[in-house]
Backbone as a ProteinNet text record, in pm:
[ID]
protein_1_A
[PRIMARY]
MTPNKGNIRKSNRTDNESAKMATSKGVIQGYTGVAAVDAKHQIIVDAQAHGTGSEQELLVKARIDSPEGRARYGRRFATVEPVFGNLRHNKQLNRFTLRSQRKVDAQWKLYCLVHNIEKLAHHGYAQ
[TERTIARY]
2889.9	2950.2	3039.2	3048	3140.4	3241.8	3371.2	3520.1	3546.3	3491.1	3523.2	3470.5	3321.4	3326.3	3267.6	3234	3206.4	3020.3	2938.1	2823.2	2750.3	2656.2	2590.8	2506.8	2495.2	2466.5	2303.8	2191.1	2066	2016.7	1971.6	1911.5	1819	1747.4	1634.1	1675	1746.4	1806.5	1698.9	1586.6	1503.8	1426.2	1378.4	1318.6	1379.5	1515.9	1580.6	1564.7	1423.8	1395.5	1299.5	1241.3	1136	1206.3	1045.8	1126.8	1064.5	1125.5	1063.7	957.8	830.8	712	674.7	621.3	585.7	441.1	360.5	260	225.3	61.4	8.9	93.3	134	200.4	360.3	417.3	581.7	606.3	739.5	790	807.6	757	751.6	823.5	840.3	928.8	809.8	780.4	686	734.4	583.4	581	443.7	476.3	345.9	287.7	143.7	51	23.2	52.8	13.7	-100.6	-164.7	-273.4	-306.9	-330.5	-419.5	-534.4	-616.1	-773	-833.9	-935.8	-970.2	-1125.3	-1140.3	-1228.4	-1384.8	-1439.9	-1522.9	-1613.7	-1527	-1561.5	-1514.9	-1392.8	-1262.3	-1248.7	-1210.7	-1136.5	-984	-869.2	-752.6	-713.3	-636.9	-581.1	-453	-360.4	-212.2	-194.6	-86.5	-92.3	91	122.1	264.7	284.3	366.9	408.5	530.3	626.8	723.7	799.3	899.3	986.5	987.6	881.9	928.3	826.6	826.6	815.6	638	633	518.1	487.6	407.2	385.8	443.3	478.7	479.5	611.3	683.6	821.4	782.8	700.9	677.9	617	530.7	454.1	549.4	513.5	540.2	484.8	542.5	494.5	452.8	321.4	227.8	257.8	147.4	120.1	-51.8	-12.1	-180.8	-242.1	-184	-176.3	-239.2	-306	-334.6	-477	-567.1	-688.4	-709.2	-680	-611.5	-599	-499.8	-446.5	-533.1	-612.9	-691.7	-816.9	-866.3	-940.9	-880.8	-776.3	-738	-741.2	-690.2	-667.7	-788.8	-893.9	-1054	-1133.1	-1085.6	-1140.9	-1079	-951.2	-909	-987	-1042	-1149.9	-1264.2	-1326.3	-1433.4	-1376.2	-1214.7	-1212.1	-1109.6	-1017.4	-909	-904.3	-976	-1001.6	-1111	-1227	-1337.4	-1226.2	-1159.5	-1078.4	-998.1	-914.9	-847	-899.4	-1073.6	-1159.3	-1203	-1235.8	-1258.2	-1149.6	-1023.4	-928.1	-914.9	-947.2	-861.3	-990.4	-1116.2	-1243.7	-1261.1	-1314.5	-1394.9	-1277.3	-1137	-1113.9	-999.3	-978.7	-912.3	-744.3	-718.6	-589.1	-479.5	-489.6	-423.1	-290.1	-217.7	-87	-79.8	83.3	109.8	136.8	122	208.5	313.7	346.3	469.5	618.1	697.8	848.2	896.9	971.3	1041.2	980.3	1002.3	952.7	878.8	927.7	853.1	734.1	749.2	612.9	542.7	533.3	431.4	403.5	459.8	409.8	320.5	323.9	240.4	120.3	148	27.5	-56.7	-33.7	-97	-169.7	-111.4	-178.1	-292.6	-281.9	-394.9	-521.9	-488.4	-596	-646	-547.7	-618.4	-718.1	-653.8	-758.6	-864.6	-898.1	-1028.5	-1089.7	-1091.3	-1109.8	-1212.5	-1096.9	-1154.1	-1256.5	-1257.9	-1333.5	-1463.5	-1464.5	-1606.4	-1668.4	-1603.2	-1627.3	-1702.1	-1647.1	-1724.1	-1867.3	-1828.3	-1936.7	-2065.7	-2009.5	-2157	-2177.9	-2129.7	-2206.4	-2234.6	-2283.5	-2340.2	-2250.3	-2148.1	-2056.3	-2031.3	-2092.3	-2069.9	-2189.1	-2279.8	-2339.7	-2304
477.3	337.7	344.2	242.8	259.9	171.3	236.5	225.2	61.9	15	-145.7	-230.5	-222.1	-366.8	-295.9	-191.5	-159.6	-172.1	-212.9	-187.7	-15	3.3	63	39.1	127.5	93.1	173.4	140.3	210.3	229.6	336	431.7	515.1	530.7	670.4	770	854	1002	1084.2	1077.6	1154.4	1141	985.7	931.4	816.3	781.7	664.1	556.7	621.5	534.4	446.3	483.7	405	242.8	184.7	46.9	22.5	-90.9	-91.9	-235.5	-163	-252	-286.1	-375.4	-442.4	-421.4	-328	-360.4	-363.8	-367.3	-412.8	-335.2	-215.9	-122.7	-147	-241.5	-224.9	-181.7	-192.4	-167.8	-5.8	67.7	197.4	201.5	293.4	331.6	346	303.2	388.1	285.8	278.2	273.3	199.6	98.2	44.2	53.3	78.1	127.3	22.2	-29.3	-119.4	-47.4	-169.1	-99.2	-210.9	-178.5	-257.9	-193.1	-302	-255.1	-373.7	-271	-325.5	-425	-516.6	-594.7	-590.4	-512	-513.9	-406.2	-304.1	-168.2	-144.4	-173.8	-158.9	-23.9	66	147.2	110.1	178.4	172.4	210.8	115.1	148.3	177.7	101.3	169.4	166.4	261.7	261.6	329.3	268.1	282.2	307.4	359.9	376.8	285.9	188.5	124.9	158.8	125.6	190.3	20.2	-56.9	-205.6	-242.3	-356.1	-360	-434.9	-485.7	-576.1	-571.9	-596.7	-627.3	-732.7	-822.3	-1006.6	-927.9	-861.7	-886.1	-846.8	-738.3	-661.1	-750.1	-893.6	-959.3	-1032	-1090.4	-1192	-1311.4	-1388	-1514.9	-1649.7	-1617.8	-1743.2	-1850.2	-1979.4	-2099.1	-2069.9	-2016.6	-2027	-2160.7	-2236.7	-2421.9	-2533.7	-2435.8	-2489.2	-2441.9	-2509.2	-2427.8	-2320.2	-2340.4	-2176.5	-2025.2	-2103.5	-1998.5	-1954.4	-2060	-2045.5	-1995.8	-1990.4	-1896.6	-1762.8	-1747.2	-1605.5	-1496.5	-1608	-1522.2	-1523.9	-1614.3	-1549	-1457	-1425.7	-1322.7	-1174.1	-1180.1	-1066.8	-965.6	-1076.6	-1017.1	-929.4	-992.8	-933.9	-800.9	-808.6	-701.8	-592.1	-603.7	-496.8	-477.3	-564.4	-559.1	-453.2	-447.4	-363.1	-192.1	-158.5	-57.9	-4.6	-60.8	-48.8	-23.7	-109.5	-91	96.5	156	245.5	369.9	332.8	399.2	442.1	295.1	319.3	362.6	301.1	363.7	480.1	490.2	668.3	747.4	724.5	828.3	820.3	769.4	778.5	753.2	688.7	710.2	537.7	582.9	486.1	480.3	610.6	597.6	718.3	679.7	844.6	921.5	1040.7	1135.5	1210.9	1197.5	1256.9	1166.2	1243.3	1165	1208.7	1103.9	1061.8	985.3	903.2	801.9	876.2	1009.3	1057	1120.5	1188.7	1259.1	1138.3	1017.7	953.5	911.2	869.4	845.5	874.7	1061.9	1113	1140	1116.5	1128.3	995.7	915	752.7	785.9	825	822.3	957.4	1084.8	1122.7	1115.8	1015.1	917.7	835.8	743.7	670.7	734.4	847.1	970.6	980.1	1022.9	1065.8	940.8	839.2	656.5	723	719.6	681	788.9	878.2	982.4	987	940.2	913.1	782.2	693.8	592.5	615.2	657.4	769.6	820.2	914.5	1022.3	941.8	816.7	750.5	678	626.7	552.2	599.4	724.9	835.4	901.9	895.4	966.1	1126.1	1162.7	1327.4	1431.7	1353	1422.4	1424.3
-1742.5	-1721.9	-1589.4	-1547	-1435.6	-1455	-1425.8	-1445.2	-1416.5	-1303.5	-1298.2	-1352.2	-1377	-1494.1	-1615.5	-1682.8	-1782.9	-1813.3	-1719.5	-1726.3	-1689.2	-1783	-1734.6	-1535.7	-1490.3	-1355.2	-1357.3	-1360.4	-1356.8	-1217.9	-1236.8	-1100	-1129.2	-1049.9	-1063.3	-958.9	-1064.4	-1012.6	-918.4	-961.9	-918.7	-773.2	-738.1	-635.5	-606.6	-552.2	-502.7	-401.3	-345.8	-241.8	-258.8	-380.5	-455.3	-484.3	-538.2	-602.1	-765.7	-825.6	-948.8	-921.9	-1013.5	-989.2	-1134.5	-1123.6	-1266.6	-1302.7	-1390.7	-1399.3	-1540	-1566.6	-1719.2	-1842.6	-1795.8	-1880	-1885.1	-1804.4	-1798.6	-1682.5	-1635.6	-1539.9	-1492.9	-1360.3	-1324.3	-1164.4	-1168.1	-1017.4	-927.2	-777.2	-741.3	-589.2	-512	-348.8	-355.2	-205.2	-194.1	-38.5	-38.6	63.5	159.3	260.1	285.1	469.9	514.2	580.3	684.7	826.4	907.7	907.1	939.9	928	1061.5	1086.3	1201.3	1144.5	1191.2	1136	1128.5	1261	1267.4	1188.1	1201.4	1172.3	1001.8	996.4	870.5	854.7	989.8	1068.4	1020.6	911	918	1062.6	1132.2	1262.3	1185.9	1112.9	1078.7	913	857	760.5	734.7	617.5	564.4	408.6	386.6	257.4	222.6	123.8	161.4	9.5	1.9	-108.8	-210.7	-118.9	-209.7	-328.8	-405	-503	-482.8	-360.6	-340.5	-210.5	-94	56.9	80.1	7.1	44.5	119	105.8	143.3	305.1	309.1	463.3	554.8	522.4	614.8	659.3	777	843.7	769.1	712	583.3	720.8	765.8	784.3	674.1	712.3	647.7	636.4	515.9	447.2	433.5	413.5	376.3	495.3	614.3	730.4	768.1	770.8	808.4	874.9	981.2	1022.6	935.5	871.5	807.1	656.3	581.6	491.5	544.3	682.1	736.8	743.1	799.4	808	668.4	560.7	454	369.9	427.4	360.2	401.2	526.5	577.7	568.2	484.1	406.8	313.7	225.5	140.6	152.7	322.7	342.5	408.1	505.2	596.1	482.3	427	383.8	257.4	167.6	34.2	6.7	49.7	43.1	55.1	175.3	198.6	100.1	57	-48.2	-221.6	-207.6	-314.5	-297.5	-182.9	-170.2	-164.2	-112.4	-139.4	-343.4	-413	-534.6	-649.3	-575.8	-678.3	-640	-551.6	-504.1	-473.8	-437.2	-424.7	-504.4	-581.1	-722.5	-683.4	-611.4	-545.6	-631.5	-771.7	-865	-824.4	-822.5	-812.8	-682.9	-623.9	-538.7	-667.7	-615.1	-668.9	-629.3	-555.4	-523.3	-505.6	-456.8	-464.5	-298.6	-289.1	-157.4	-97.1	-6.3	49.1	222.3	256	333.7	296	184.6	124.6	80.3	30.2	-8.4	88.7	205.3	318.3	373.8	384	430.4	344.3	191.7	158	166.4	169.6	204.5	341.3	433.7	602.4	542	477.6	462.4	344.3	273	211.4	361.8	418.6	503.4	629.1	662.9	743.3	689.1	564	501	472.8	475.3	505.3	589.3	719	879.5	873.3	852.3	861.5	817.7	662.4	600.9	658.7	753.7	796.1	909.4	1000.4	1136.5	1091.7	996.6	953.2	922.5	866.5	796.8	868.2	996.9	1061.9	1245.4	1204.3	1324.3	1399.9	1401.2	1482.4	1450.7	1382.9	1324	1409.5	1460.8	1537.9	1664.5
[MASK]
+++++++++++++++++++++++++++++++++++++++++++++++++++++++++++++++++++++++++++++++++++++++++++++++++++++++++++++++++++++++++++++++

């Protein structure tokens, strides 16, 4: 208990850089992996893991209730979502297994690198 207010302070002693994230099984501590993807080839051009509960906090918020905004948001499903589906389903990256933002960021970038190598190999760049 803290001496000034009498309230119990909740913190994660094992990884204080992570964020509380709501899941179907309750609240867990974790990280969010974000990636920028090339629209033509679905190659990941930038990737970072953040200690936030949602990527919405990281994005520059643009208006999606305009015709241009709806078109851009609609392209997301054909561009970015297959990449995350590959990482989650095929590579079975459902959760990060490391602690500390630096280590989780490295793990996220390694998975993204594997994704890019497979994309290049399947599209004839392996010869």
